PDB file with SEQRES, HELIX, SHEET and CRYST1 records, atoms N, CA, C and O in Angstrom:
SEQRES   1 A   87  MET SER GLU VAL GLY ILE ARG GLU LEU LYS GLN ASN ALA          
SEQRES   2 A   87  SER SER VAL VAL ARG ARG ALA ALA ALA GLY GLU GLU ILE          
SEQRES   3 A   87  THR VAL THR ASP ARG GLY ARG PRO VAL ALA ARG LEU SER          
SEQRES   4 A   87  ALA ILE ASP HIS GLY GLY VAL ARG GLY LEU LEU ALA ALA          
SEQRES   5 A   87  ASP ARG ALA ARG PRO PRO ILE ARG ALA LEU SER ASP LEU          
SEQRES   6 A   87  PRO ALA PRO THR ILE ALA ALA ASP VAL SER SER VAL LEU          
SEQRES   7 A   87  ARG GLN MET ARG ASP GLU GLU ARG TYR                          
HELIX    1 AA1 ILE A    6  GLN A   11  1                                   6    
HELIX    2 AA2 ALA A   13  ALA A   21  1                                   9    
HELIX    3 AA3 GLY A   45  ALA A   51  1                                   7    
HELIX    4 AA4 LEU A   62  ASP A   64  5                                   3    
HELIX    5 AA5 VAL A   74  ARG A   86  1                                  13    
SHEET    1 AA1 3 SER A   2  GLY A   5  0                                        
SHEET    2 AA1 3 ILE A  26  ASP A  30  1                                        
SHEET    3 AA1 3 ARG A  33  LEU A  38 -1                                        
CRYST1    1.000    1.000    1.000  90.00  90.00  90.00 P 1           1          
ATOM      1  N   MET A   1     -13.651   0.415  46.763  1.00  0.00           N  
ATOM      2  CA  MET A   1     -12.230   0.331  46.486  1.00  0.00           C  
ATOM      3  C   MET A   1     -11.865  -1.148  46.394  1.00  0.00           C  
ATOM      4  O   MET A   1     -12.201  -1.940  47.275  1.00  0.00           O  
ATOM      5  N   SER A   2     -11.172  -1.507  45.314  1.00  0.00           N  
ATOM      6  CA  SER A   2     -10.798  -2.908  45.133  1.00  0.00           C  
ATOM      7  C   SER A   2      -9.303  -3.090  45.373  1.00  0.00           C  
ATOM      8  O   SER A   2      -8.535  -2.127  45.385  1.00  0.00           O  
ATOM      9  N   GLU A   3      -8.914  -4.336  45.563  1.00  0.00           N  
ATOM     10  CA  GLU A   3      -7.512  -4.667  45.803  1.00  0.00           C  
ATOM     11  C   GLU A   3      -6.982  -5.524  44.665  1.00  0.00           C  
ATOM     12  O   GLU A   3      -7.697  -6.354  44.104  1.00  0.00           O  
ATOM     13  N   VAL A   4      -5.713  -5.306  44.334  1.00  0.00           N  
ATOM     14  CA  VAL A   4      -5.043  -6.073  43.294  1.00  0.00           C  
ATOM     15  C   VAL A   4      -3.658  -6.425  43.814  1.00  0.00           C  
ATOM     16  O   VAL A   4      -2.930  -5.554  44.289  1.00  0.00           O  
ATOM     17  N   GLY A   5      -3.298  -7.686  43.727  1.00  0.00           N  
ATOM     18  CA  GLY A   5      -1.958  -8.102  44.110  1.00  0.00           C  
ATOM     19  C   GLY A   5      -0.938  -7.709  43.056  1.00  0.00           C  
ATOM     20  O   GLY A   5      -1.284  -7.451  41.903  1.00  0.00           O  
ATOM     21  N   ILE A   6       0.324  -7.667  43.467  1.00  0.00           N  
ATOM     22  CA  ILE A   6       1.388  -7.275  42.542  1.00  0.00           C  
ATOM     23  C   ILE A   6       1.445  -8.213  41.339  1.00  0.00           C  
ATOM     24  O   ILE A   6       1.606  -7.755  40.208  1.00  0.00           O  
ATOM     25  N   ARG A   7       1.317  -9.500  41.565  1.00  0.00           N  
ATOM     26  CA  ARG A   7       1.370 -10.462  40.458  1.00  0.00           C  
ATOM     27  C   ARG A   7       0.251 -10.185  39.455  1.00  0.00           C  
ATOM     28  O   ARG A   7       0.480 -10.168  38.245  1.00  0.00           O  
ATOM     29  N   GLU A   8      -0.958  -9.968  39.969  1.00  0.00           N  
ATOM     30  CA  GLU A   8      -2.089  -9.678  39.072  1.00  0.00           C  
ATOM     31  C   GLU A   8      -1.876  -8.361  38.339  1.00  0.00           C  
ATOM     32  O   GLU A   8      -2.224  -8.237  37.164  1.00  0.00           O  
ATOM     33  N   LEU A   9      -1.303  -7.371  39.034  1.00  0.00           N  
ATOM     34  CA  LEU A   9      -1.023  -6.081  38.406  1.00  0.00           C  
ATOM     35  C   LEU A   9      -0.033  -6.257  37.257  1.00  0.00           C  
ATOM     36  O   LEU A   9      -0.208  -5.668  36.191  1.00  0.00           O  
ATOM     37  N   LYS A  10       1.004  -7.065  37.470  1.00  0.00           N  
ATOM     38  CA  LYS A  10       1.979  -7.321  36.405  1.00  0.00           C  
ATOM     39  C   LYS A  10       1.321  -7.990  35.199  1.00  0.00           C  
ATOM     40  O   LYS A  10       1.612  -7.643  34.054  1.00  0.00           O  
ATOM     41  N   GLN A  11       0.444  -8.941  35.459  1.00  0.00           N  
ATOM     42  CA  GLN A  11      -0.181  -9.703  34.379  1.00  0.00           C  
ATOM     43  C   GLN A  11      -1.269  -8.918  33.654  1.00  0.00           C  
ATOM     44  O   GLN A  11      -1.503  -9.134  32.465  1.00  0.00           O  
ATOM     45  N   ASN A  12      -1.931  -8.014  34.358  1.00  0.00           N  
ATOM     46  CA  ASN A  12      -3.077  -7.288  33.785  1.00  0.00           C  
ATOM     47  C   ASN A  12      -2.927  -5.775  33.946  1.00  0.00           C  
ATOM     48  O   ASN A  12      -3.902  -5.085  34.243  1.00  0.00           O  
ATOM     49  N   ALA A  13      -1.726  -5.261  33.754  1.00  0.00           N  
ATOM     50  CA  ALA A  13      -1.468  -3.838  34.002  1.00  0.00           C  
ATOM     51  C   ALA A  13      -2.396  -2.931  33.197  1.00  0.00           C  
ATOM     52  O   ALA A  13      -2.954  -1.981  33.746  1.00  0.00           O  
ATOM     53  N   SER A  14      -2.568  -3.206  31.921  1.00  0.00           N  
ATOM     54  CA  SER A  14      -3.415  -2.349  31.077  1.00  0.00           C  
ATOM     55  C   SER A  14      -4.844  -2.303  31.593  1.00  0.00           C  
ATOM     56  O   SER A  14      -5.453  -1.235  31.658  1.00  0.00           O  
ATOM     57  N   SER A  15      -5.365  -3.439  31.951  1.00  0.00           N  
ATOM     58  CA  SER A  15      -6.736  -3.520  32.450  1.00  0.00           C  
ATOM     59  C   SER A  15      -6.893  -2.774  33.772  1.00  0.00           C  
ATOM     60  O   SER A  15      -7.872  -2.056  33.976  1.00  0.00           O  
ATOM     61  N   VAL A  16      -5.923  -2.950  34.665  1.00  0.00           N  
ATOM     62  CA  VAL A  16      -5.994  -2.296  35.977  1.00  0.00           C  
ATOM     63  C   VAL A  16      -5.882  -0.781  35.819  1.00  0.00           C  
ATOM     64  O   VAL A  16      -6.619  -0.033  36.460  1.00  0.00           O  
ATOM     65  N   VAL A  17      -4.968  -0.331  34.971  1.00  0.00           N  
ATOM     66  CA  VAL A  17      -4.811   1.112  34.747  1.00  0.00           C  
ATOM     67  C   VAL A  17      -6.069   1.686  34.103  1.00  0.00           C  
ATOM     68  O   VAL A  17      -6.484   2.792  34.451  1.00  0.00           O  
ATOM     69  N   ARG A  18      -6.673   0.969  33.186  1.00  0.00           N  
ATOM     70  CA  ARG A  18      -7.920   1.416  32.560  1.00  0.00           C  
ATOM     71  C   ARG A  18      -9.013   1.593  33.610  1.00  0.00           C  
ATOM     72  O   ARG A  18      -9.759   2.572  33.578  1.00  0.00           O  
ATOM     73  N   ARG A  19      -9.104   0.645  34.541  1.00  0.00           N  
ATOM     74  CA  ARG A  19     -10.109   0.746  35.608  1.00  0.00           C  
ATOM     75  C   ARG A  19      -9.844   1.963  36.484  1.00  0.00           C  
ATOM     76  O   ARG A  19     -10.773   2.675  36.863  1.00  0.00           O  
ATOM     77  N   ALA A  20      -8.574   2.199  36.805  1.00  0.00           N  
ATOM     78  CA  ALA A  20      -8.228   3.359  37.632  1.00  0.00           C  
ATOM     79  C   ALA A  20      -8.542   4.656  36.895  1.00  0.00           C  
ATOM     80  O   ALA A  20      -9.060   5.600  37.490  1.00  0.00           O  
ATOM     81  N   ALA A  21      -8.233   4.703  35.613  1.00  0.00           N  
ATOM     82  CA  ALA A  21      -8.513   5.901  34.819  1.00  0.00           C  
ATOM     83  C   ALA A  21     -10.003   6.182  34.739  1.00  0.00           C  
ATOM     84  O   ALA A  21     -10.416   7.333  34.600  1.00  0.00           O  
ATOM     85  N   ALA A  22     -10.810   5.133  34.828  1.00  0.00           N  
ATOM     86  CA  ALA A  22     -12.268   5.287  34.793  1.00  0.00           C  
ATOM     87  C   ALA A  22     -12.827   5.771  36.124  1.00  0.00           C  
ATOM     88  O   ALA A  22     -14.026   6.029  36.234  1.00  0.00           O  
ATOM     89  N   GLY A  23     -11.969   5.897  37.139  1.00  0.00           N  
ATOM     90  CA  GLY A  23     -12.420   6.437  38.415  1.00  0.00           C  
ATOM     91  C   GLY A  23     -12.368   5.472  39.578  1.00  0.00           C  
ATOM     92  O   GLY A  23     -12.616   5.866  40.717  1.00  0.00           O  
ATOM     93  N   GLU A  24     -12.053   4.227  39.318  1.00  0.00           N  
ATOM     94  CA  GLU A  24     -11.978   3.242  40.403  1.00  0.00           C  
ATOM     95  C   GLU A  24     -10.672   3.436  41.179  1.00  0.00           C  
ATOM     96  O   GLU A  24      -9.613   3.621  40.580  1.00  0.00           O  
ATOM     97  N   GLU A  25     -10.751   3.394  42.492  1.00  0.00           N  
ATOM     98  CA  GLU A  25      -9.559   3.490  43.326  1.00  0.00           C  
ATOM     99  C   GLU A  25      -9.112   2.074  43.670  1.00  0.00           C  
ATOM    100  O   GLU A  25      -9.879   1.296  44.238  1.00  0.00           O  
ATOM    101  N   ILE A  26      -7.878   1.745  43.328  1.00  0.00           N  
ATOM    102  CA  ILE A  26      -7.384   0.378  43.467  1.00  0.00           C  
ATOM    103  C   ILE A  26      -6.196   0.360  44.420  1.00  0.00           C  
ATOM    104  O   ILE A  26      -5.249   1.130  44.260  1.00  0.00           O  
ATOM    105  N   THR A  27      -6.253  -0.522  45.411  1.00  0.00           N  
ATOM    106  CA  THR A  27      -5.146  -0.705  46.339  1.00  0.00           C  
ATOM    107  C   THR A  27      -4.294  -1.868  45.852  1.00  0.00           C  
ATOM    108  O   THR A  27      -4.801  -2.960  45.597  1.00  0.00           O  
ATOM    109  N   VAL A  28      -2.993  -1.621  45.726  1.00  0.00           N  
ATOM    110  CA  VAL A  28      -2.061  -2.666  45.312  1.00  0.00           C  
ATOM    111  C   VAL A  28      -1.502  -3.306  46.577  1.00  0.00           C  
ATOM    112  O   VAL A  28      -1.054  -2.613  47.490  1.00  0.00           O  
ATOM    113  N   THR A  29      -1.533  -4.640  46.619  1.00  0.00           N  
ATOM    114  CA  THR A  29      -1.064  -5.354  47.808  1.00  0.00           C  
ATOM    115  C   THR A  29       0.133  -6.231  47.470  1.00  0.00           C  
ATOM    116  O   THR A  29       0.279  -6.718  46.349  1.00  0.00           O  
ATOM    117  N   ASP A  30       0.985  -6.417  48.475  1.00  0.00           N  
ATOM    118  CA  ASP A  30       2.123  -7.330  48.383  1.00  0.00           C  
ATOM    119  C   ASP A  30       1.963  -8.353  49.493  1.00  0.00           C  
ATOM    120  O   ASP A  30       2.140  -8.038  50.670  1.00  0.00           O  
ATOM    121  N   ARG A  31       1.631  -9.569  49.117  1.00  0.00           N  
ATOM    122  CA  ARG A  31       1.353 -10.651  50.065  1.00  0.00           C  
ATOM    123  C   ARG A  31       0.235 -10.266  51.039  1.00  0.00           C  
ATOM    124  O   ARG A  31       0.305 -10.554  52.234  1.00  0.00           O  
ATOM    125  N   GLY A  32      -0.790  -9.613  50.503  1.00  0.00           N  
ATOM    126  CA  GLY A  32      -1.949  -9.239  51.297  1.00  0.00           C  
ATOM    127  C   GLY A  32      -1.813  -7.937  52.063  1.00  0.00           C  
ATOM    128  O   GLY A  32      -2.769  -7.491  52.698  1.00  0.00           O  
ATOM    129  N   ARG A  33      -0.630  -7.314  52.012  1.00  0.00           N  
ATOM    130  CA  ARG A  33      -0.394  -6.053  52.730  1.00  0.00           C  
ATOM    131  C   ARG A  33      -0.465  -4.887  51.741  1.00  0.00           C  
ATOM    132  O   ARG A  33       0.240  -4.897  50.732  1.00  0.00           O  
ATOM    133  N   PRO A  34      -1.309  -3.878  52.016  1.00  0.00           N  
ATOM    134  CA  PRO A  34      -1.418  -2.727  51.105  1.00  0.00           C  
ATOM    135  C   PRO A  34      -0.082  -1.986  51.006  1.00  0.00           C  
ATOM    136  O   PRO A  34       0.534  -1.660  52.020  1.00  0.00           O  
ATOM    137  N   VAL A  35       0.356  -1.725  49.772  1.00  0.00           N  
ATOM    138  CA  VAL A  35       1.622  -1.018  49.565  1.00  0.00           C  
ATOM    139  C   VAL A  35       1.481   0.227  48.683  1.00  0.00           C  
ATOM    140  O   VAL A  35       2.343   1.106  48.717  1.00  0.00           O  
ATOM    141  N   ALA A  36       0.414   0.311  47.904  1.00  0.00           N  
ATOM    142  CA  ALA A  36       0.231   1.469  47.024  1.00  0.00           C  
ATOM    143  C   ALA A  36      -1.239   1.620  46.675  1.00  0.00           C  
ATOM    144  O   ALA A  36      -2.034   0.693  46.828  1.00  0.00           O  
ATOM    145  N   ARG A  37      -1.579   2.812  46.202  1.00  0.00           N  
ATOM    146  CA  ARG A  37      -2.949   3.069  45.768  1.00  0.00           C  
ATOM    147  C   ARG A  37      -2.890   3.653  44.362  1.00  0.00           C  
ATOM    148  O   ARG A  37      -2.094   4.550  44.087  1.00  0.00           O  
ATOM    149  N   LEU A  38      -3.720   3.148  43.496  1.00  0.00           N  
ATOM    150  CA  LEU A  38      -3.781   3.586  42.110  1.00  0.00           C  
ATOM    151  C   LEU A  38      -5.118   4.272  41.881  1.00  0.00           C  
ATOM    152  O   LEU A  38      -6.174   3.689  42.126  1.00  0.00           O  
ATOM    153  N   SER A  39      -5.067   5.517  41.408  1.00  0.00           N  
ATOM    154  CA  SER A  39      -6.303   6.254  41.144  1.00  0.00           C  
ATOM    155  C   SER A  39      -6.084   7.198  39.969  1.00  0.00           C  
ATOM    156  O   SER A  39      -4.948   7.444  39.564  1.00  0.00           O  
ATOM    157  N   ALA A  40      -7.160   7.717  39.434  1.00  0.00           N  
ATOM    158  CA  ALA A  40      -7.095   8.618  38.285  1.00  0.00           C  
ATOM    159  C   ALA A  40      -6.525   9.966  38.702  1.00  0.00           C  
ATOM    160  O   ALA A  40      -6.666  10.390  39.849  1.00  0.00           O  
ATOM    161  N   ILE A  41      -5.886  10.623  37.759  1.00  0.00           N  
ATOM    162  CA  ILE A  41      -5.370  11.970  37.981  1.00  0.00           C  
ATOM    163  C   ILE A  41      -6.514  12.950  37.780  1.00  0.00           C  
ATOM    164  O   ILE A  41      -7.275  12.840  36.819  1.00  0.00           O  
ATOM    165  N   ASP A  42      -6.631  13.909  38.691  1.00  0.00           N  
ATOM    166  CA  ASP A  42      -7.669  14.930  38.572  1.00  0.00           C  
ATOM    167  C   ASP A  42      -7.160  16.021  37.642  1.00  0.00           C  
ATOM    168  O   ASP A  42      -6.246  16.765  37.996  1.00  0.00           O  
ATOM    169  N   HIS A  43      -7.744  16.117  36.465  1.00  0.00           N  
ATOM    170  CA  HIS A  43      -7.327  17.121  35.496  1.00  0.00           C  
ATOM    171  C   HIS A  43      -8.049  18.451  35.696  1.00  0.00           C  
ATOM    172  O   HIS A  43      -7.856  19.375  34.907  1.00  0.00           O  
ATOM    173  N   GLY A  44      -8.863  18.565  36.716  1.00  0.00           N  
ATOM    174  CA  GLY A  44      -9.603  19.788  36.966  1.00  0.00           C  
ATOM    175  C   GLY A  44      -8.836  20.737  37.866  1.00  0.00           C  
ATOM    176  O   GLY A  44      -9.372  21.194  38.876  1.00  0.00           O  
ATOM    177  N   GLY A  45      -7.601  21.042  37.527  1.00  0.00           N  
ATOM    178  CA  GLY A  45      -6.744  21.878  38.356  1.00  0.00           C  
ATOM    179  C   GLY A  45      -7.347  23.240  38.663  1.00  0.00           C  
ATOM    180  O   GLY A  45      -7.376  23.661  39.819  1.00  0.00           O  
ATOM    181  N   VAL A  46      -7.821  23.920  37.649  1.00  0.00           N  
ATOM    182  CA  VAL A  46      -8.389  25.251  37.851  1.00  0.00           C  
ATOM    183  C   VAL A  46      -9.671  25.153  38.667  1.00  0.00           C  
ATOM    184  O   VAL A  46      -9.910  25.961  39.564  1.00  0.00           O  
ATOM    185  N   ARG A  47     -10.493  24.154  38.349  1.00  0.00           N  
ATOM    186  CA  ARG A  47     -11.728  23.985  39.116  1.00  0.00           C  
ATOM    187  C   ARG A  47     -11.425  23.712  40.586  1.00  0.00           C  
ATOM    188  O   ARG A  47     -12.126  24.209  41.467  1.00  0.00           O  
ATOM    189  N   GLY A  48     -10.397  22.936  40.851  1.00  0.00           N  
ATOM    190  CA  GLY A  48     -10.010  22.652  42.231  1.00  0.00           C  
ATOM    191  C   GLY A  48      -9.528  23.901  42.947  1.00  0.00           C  
ATOM    192  O   GLY A  48      -9.855  24.116  44.114  1.00  0.00           O  
ATOM    193  N   LEU A  49      -8.750  24.728  42.252  1.00  0.00           N  
ATOM    194  CA  LEU A  49      -8.278  25.983  42.843  1.00  0.00           C  
ATOM    195  C   LEU A  49      -9.440  26.929  43.123  1.00  0.00           C  
ATOM    196  O   LEU A  49      -9.467  27.595  44.158  1.00  0.00           O  
ATOM    197  N   LEU A  50     -10.389  26.988  42.212  1.00  0.00           N  
ATOM    198  CA  LEU A  50     -11.564  27.834  42.426  1.00  0.00           C  
ATOM    199  C   LEU A  50     -12.371  27.343  43.622  1.00  0.00           C  
ATOM    200  O   LEU A  50     -12.833  28.147  44.432  1.00  0.00           O  
ATOM    201  N   ALA A  51     -12.543  26.033  43.736  1.00  0.00           N  
ATOM    202  CA  ALA A  51     -13.314  25.461  44.844  1.00  0.00           C  
ATOM    203  C   ALA A  51     -12.633  25.707  46.183  1.00  0.00           C  
ATOM    204  O   ALA A  51     -13.305  25.859  47.203  1.00  0.00           O  
ATOM    205  N   ALA A  52     -11.304  25.746  46.187  1.00  0.00           N  
ATOM    206  CA  ALA A  52     -10.552  25.962  47.424  1.00  0.00           C  
ATOM    207  C   ALA A  52     -10.299  27.446  47.684  1.00  0.00           C  
ATOM    208  O   ALA A  52      -9.550  27.790  48.598  1.00  0.00           O  
ATOM    209  N   ASP A  53     -10.907  28.321  46.901  1.00  0.00           N  
ATOM    210  CA  ASP A  53     -10.717  29.777  47.024  1.00  0.00           C  
ATOM    211  C   ASP A  53      -9.252  30.185  46.903  1.00  0.00           C  
ATOM    212  O   ASP A  53      -8.810  31.130  47.557  1.00  0.00           O  
ATOM    213  N   ARG A  54      -8.500  29.471  46.067  1.00  0.00           N  
ATOM    214  CA  ARG A  54      -7.106  29.820  45.837  1.00  0.00           C  
ATOM    215  C   ARG A  54      -6.933  30.542  44.506  1.00  0.00           C  
ATOM    216  O   ARG A  54      -5.827  30.951  44.152  1.00  0.00           O  
ATOM    217  N   ALA A  55      -8.039  30.697  43.768  1.00  0.00           N  
ATOM    218  CA  ALA A  55      -8.048  31.427  42.505  1.00  0.00           C  
ATOM    219  C   ALA A  55      -9.421  32.056  42.331  1.00  0.00           C  
ATOM    220  O   ALA A  55     -10.404  31.615  42.926  1.00  0.00           O  
ATOM    221  N   ARG A  56      -9.468  33.091  41.508  1.00  0.00           N  
ATOM    222  CA  ARG A  56     -10.745  33.748  41.231  1.00  0.00           C  
ATOM    223  C   ARG A  56     -11.153  33.488  39.793  1.00  0.00           C  
ATOM    224  O   ARG A  56     -10.300  33.378  38.911  1.00  0.00           O  
ATOM    225  N   PRO A  57     -12.450  33.389  39.554  1.00  0.00           N  
ATOM    226  CA  PRO A  57     -12.895  33.189  38.167  1.00  0.00           C  
ATOM    227  C   PRO A  57     -12.622  34.449  37.345  1.00  0.00           C  
ATOM    228  O   PRO A  57     -12.531  35.541  37.907  1.00  0.00           O  
ATOM    229  N   PRO A  58     -12.491  34.315  36.039  1.00  0.00           N  
ATOM    230  CA  PRO A  58     -12.214  35.487  35.206  1.00  0.00           C  
ATOM    231  C   PRO A  58     -13.383  36.465  35.215  1.00  0.00           C  
ATOM    232  O   PRO A  58     -14.546  36.072  35.311  1.00  0.00           O  
ATOM    233  N   ILE A  59     -13.050  37.733  35.112  1.00  0.00           N  
ATOM    234  CA  ILE A  59     -14.065  38.786  35.079  1.00  0.00           C  
ATOM    235  C   ILE A  59     -14.715  38.846  33.699  1.00  0.00           C  
ATOM    236  O   ILE A  59     -15.920  39.064  33.571  1.00  0.00           O  
ATOM    237  N   ARG A  60     -13.881  38.647  32.659  1.00  0.00           N  
ATOM    238  CA  ARG A  60     -14.389  38.647  31.287  1.00  0.00           C  
ATOM    239  C   ARG A  60     -13.530  37.703  30.446  1.00  0.00           C  
ATOM    240  O   ARG A  60     -12.473  37.245  30.881  1.00  0.00           O  
ATOM    241  N   ALA A  61     -13.998  37.431  29.266  1.00  0.00           N  
ATOM    242  CA  ALA A  61     -13.277  36.522  28.376  1.00  0.00           C  
ATOM    243  C   ALA A  61     -11.996  37.173  27.875  1.00  0.00           C  
ATOM    244  O   ALA A  61     -11.932  38.391  27.709  1.00  0.00           O  
ATOM    245  N   LEU A  62     -10.995  36.367  27.639  1.00  0.00           N  
ATOM    246  CA  LEU A  62      -9.723  36.866  27.137  1.00  0.00           C  
ATOM    247  C   LEU A  62      -9.905  37.594  25.812  1.00  0.00           C  
ATOM    248  O   LEU A  62      -9.210  38.573  25.541  1.00  0.00           O  
ATOM    249  N   SER A  63     -10.823  37.129  24.995  1.00  0.00           N  
ATOM    250  CA  SER A  63     -11.062  37.766  23.696  1.00  0.00           C  
ATOM    251  C   SER A  63     -11.692  39.153  23.835  1.00  0.00           C  
ATOM    252  O   SER A  63     -11.668  39.935  22.884  1.00  0.00           O  
ATOM    253  N   ASP A  64     -12.252  39.468  25.000  1.00  0.00           N  
ATOM    254  CA  ASP A  64     -12.852  40.785  25.225  1.00  0.00           C  
ATOM    255  C   ASP A  64     -11.817  41.841  25.601  1.00  0.00           C  
ATOM    256  O   ASP A  64     -12.118  43.035  25.566  1.00  0.00           O  
ATOM    257  N   LEU A  65     -10.615  41.426  25.956  1.00  0.00           N  
ATOM    258  CA  LEU A  65      -9.580  42.383  26.339  1.00  0.00           C  
ATOM    259  C   LEU A  65      -9.084  43.132  25.109  1.00  0.00           C  
ATOM    260  O   LEU A  65      -9.020  42.562  24.020  1.00  0.00           O  
ATOM    261  N   PRO A  66      -8.731  44.414  25.276  1.00  0.00           N  
ATOM    262  CA  PRO A  66      -8.235  45.170  24.127  1.00  0.00           C  
ATOM    263  C   PRO A  66      -6.848  44.674  23.713  1.00  0.00           C  
ATOM    264  O   PRO A  66      -6.081  44.176  24.538  1.00  0.00           O  
ATOM    265  N   ALA A  67      -6.544  44.818  22.436  1.00  0.00           N  
ATOM    266  CA  ALA A  67      -5.224  44.430  21.936  1.00  0.00           C  
ATOM    267  C   ALA A  67      -4.179  45.386  22.500  1.00  0.00           C  
ATOM    268  O   ALA A  67      -4.449  46.580  22.623  1.00  0.00           O  
ATOM    269  N   PRO A  68      -2.998  44.891  22.844  1.00  0.00           N  
ATOM    270  CA  PRO A  68      -1.966  45.773  23.380  1.00  0.00           C  
ATOM    271  C   PRO A  68      -1.491  46.754  22.309  1.00  0.00           C  
ATOM    272  O   PRO A  68      -1.440  46.427  21.124  1.00  0.00           O  
ATOM    273  N   THR A  69      -1.149  47.948  22.747  1.00  0.00           N  
ATOM    274  CA  THR A  69      -0.644  48.957  21.822  1.00  0.00           C  
ATOM    275  C   THR A  69       0.856  49.102  22.031  1.00  0.00           C  
ATOM    276  O   THR A  69       1.353  49.010  23.154  1.00  0.00           O  
ATOM    277  N   ILE A  70       1.560  49.328  20.947  1.00  0.00           N  
ATOM    278  CA  ILE A  70       3.007  49.502  21.011  1.00  0.00           C  
ATOM    279  C   ILE A  70       3.284  50.988  20.876  1.00  0.00           C  
ATOM    280  O   ILE A  70       2.896  51.614  19.890  1.00  0.00           O  
ATOM    281  N   ALA A  71       3.959  51.551  21.876  1.00  0.00           N  
ATOM    282  CA  ALA A  71       4.196  52.986  21.908  1.00  0.00           C  
ATOM    283  C   ALA A  71       5.332  53.403  20.981  1.00  0.00           C  
ATOM    284  O   ALA A  71       5.345  54.537  20.502  1.00  0.00           O  
ATOM    285  N   ALA A  72       6.280  52.518  20.719  1.00  0.00           N  
ATOM    286  CA  ALA A  72       7.433  52.887  19.907  1.00  0.00           C  
ATOM    287  C   ALA A  72       7.522  51.985  18.685  1.00  0.00           C  
ATOM    288  O   ALA A  72       6.951  50.895  18.641  1.00  0.00           O  
ATOM    289  N   ASP A  73       8.253  52.476  17.704  1.00  0.00           N  
ATOM    290  CA  ASP A  73       8.513  51.698  16.504  1.00  0.00           C  
ATOM    291  C   ASP A  73       9.508  50.589  16.850  1.00  0.00           C  
ATOM    292  O   ASP A  73      10.544  50.858  17.458  1.00  0.00           O  
ATOM    293  N   VAL A  74       9.210  49.375  16.477  1.00  0.00           N  
ATOM    294  CA  VAL A  74      10.044  48.228  16.825  1.00  0.00           C  
ATOM    295  C   VAL A  74      11.446  48.374  16.249  1.00  0.00           C  
ATOM    296  O   VAL A  74      12.423  48.030  16.915  1.00  0.00           O  
ATOM    297  N   SER A  75      11.559  48.869  15.047  1.00  0.00           N  
ATOM    298  CA  SER A  75      12.876  49.027  14.412  1.00  0.00           C  
ATOM    299  C   SER A  75      13.754  49.986  15.193  1.00  0.00           C  
ATOM    300  O   SER A  75      14.939  49.720  15.398  1.00  0.00           O  
ATOM    301  N   SER A  76      13.182  51.101  15.632  1.00  0.00           N  
ATOM    302  CA  SER A  76      13.985  52.075  16.376  1.00  0.00           C  
ATOM    303  C   SER A  76      14.387  51.535  17.745  1.00  0.00           C  
ATOM    304  O   SER A  76      15.494  51.805  18.211  1.00  0.00           O  
ATOM    305  N   VAL A  77      13.522  50.791  18.384  1.00  0.00           N  
ATOM    306  CA  VAL A  77      13.864  50.190  19.678  1.00  0.00           C  
ATOM    307  C   VAL A  77      14.983  49.177  19.497  1.00  0.00           C  
ATOM    308  O   VAL A  77      15.921  49.148  20.294  1.00  0.00           O  
ATOM    309  N   LEU A  78      14.903  48.353  18.472  1.00  0.00           N  
ATOM    310  CA  LEU A  78      15.937  47.361  18.196  1.00  0.00           C  
ATOM    311  C   LEU A  78      17.265  48.045  17.881  1.00  0.00           C  
ATOM    312  O   LEU A  78      18.310  47.614  18.367  1.00  0.00           O  
ATOM    313  N   ARG A  79      17.235  49.100  17.079  1.00  0.00           N  
ATOM    314  CA  ARG A  79      18.448  49.856  16.751  1.00  0.00           C  
ATOM    315  C   ARG A  79      19.069  50.429  18.020  1.00  0.00           C  
ATOM    316  O   ARG A  79      20.285  50.361  18.201  1.00  0.00           O  
ATOM    317  N   GLN A  80      18.243  50.992  18.896  1.00  0.00           N  
ATOM    318  CA  GLN A  80      18.735  51.564  20.150  1.00  0.00           C  
ATOM    319  C   GLN A  80      19.362  50.475  21.032  1.00  0.00           C  
ATOM    320  O   GLN A  80      20.413  50.702  21.632  1.00  0.00           O  
ATOM    321  N   MET A  81      18.738  49.312  21.117  1.00  0.00           N  
ATOM    322  CA  MET A  81      19.288  48.220  21.927  1.00  0.00           C  
ATOM    323  C   MET A  81      20.637  47.764  21.378  1.00  0.00           C  
ATOM    324  O   MET A  81      21.562  47.492  22.144  1.00  0.00           O  
ATOM    325  N   ARG A  82      20.749  47.680  20.054  1.00  0.00           N  
ATOM    326  CA  ARG A  82      22.019  47.276  19.448  1.00  0.00           C  
ATOM    327  C   ARG A  82      23.101  48.316  19.692  1.00  0.00           C  
ATOM    328  O   ARG A  82      24.251  47.964  19.958  1.00  0.00           O  
ATOM    329  N   ASP A  83      22.741  49.606  19.602  1.00  0.00           N  
ATOM    330  CA  ASP A  83      23.714  50.668  19.861  1.00  0.00           C  
ATOM    331  C   ASP A  83      24.208  50.616  21.299  1.00  0.00           C  
ATOM    332  O   ASP A  83      25.403  50.774  21.550  1.00  0.00           O  
ATOM    333  N   GLU A  84      23.304  50.396  22.243  1.00  0.00           N  
ATOM    334  CA  GLU A  84      23.694  50.321  23.656  1.00  0.00           C  
ATOM    335  C   GLU A  84      24.562  49.100  23.925  1.00  0.00           C  
ATOM    336  O   GLU A  84      25.436  49.129  24.792  1.00  0.00           O  
ATOM    337  N   GLU A  85      24.321  48.047  23.192  1.00  0.00           N  
ATOM    338  CA  GLU A  85      25.070  46.805  23.381  1.00  0.00           C  
ATOM    339  C   GLU A  85      26.510  46.948  22.888  1.00  0.00           C  
ATOM    340  O   GLU A  85      27.424  46.327  23.432  1.00  0.00           O  
ATOM    341  N   ARG A  86      26.701  47.757  21.871  1.00  0.00           N  
ATOM    342  CA  ARG A  86      28.035  47.912  21.274  1.00  0.00           C  
ATOM    343  C   ARG A  86      28.956  48.768  22.129  1.00  0.00           C  
ATOM    344  O   ARG A  86      30.172  48.583  22.079  1.00  0.00           O  
ATOM    345  N   TYR A  87      28.426  49.688  22.905  1.00  0.00           N  
ATOM    346  CA  TYR A  87      29.284  50.629  23.634  1.00  0.00           C  
ATOM    347  C   TYR A  87      29.258  50.393  25.096  1.00  0.00           C  
ATOM    348  O   TYR A  87      29.928  51.102  25.848  1.00  0.00           O  
TER     349      TYR A  87                                                      
END                                                                             
């Protein structure tokens, strides 16, 4: 973990952010005192949930699921909704 002062961060913000995005954890200091930490965002949200047993992996692919069937004619359902709305 490296340290960067506020002045250096202001002067080299792009470079420091690039380093953090690459995985380096950077502590920002103000007059030698740590005030913030800069690190990359973990985009593995689902993987993290799976690892913490807060989600389950899919049983099958979404494309393997059957297409939904519509029991009623859309026009008649829409007509019925409009009729109910009027009265």
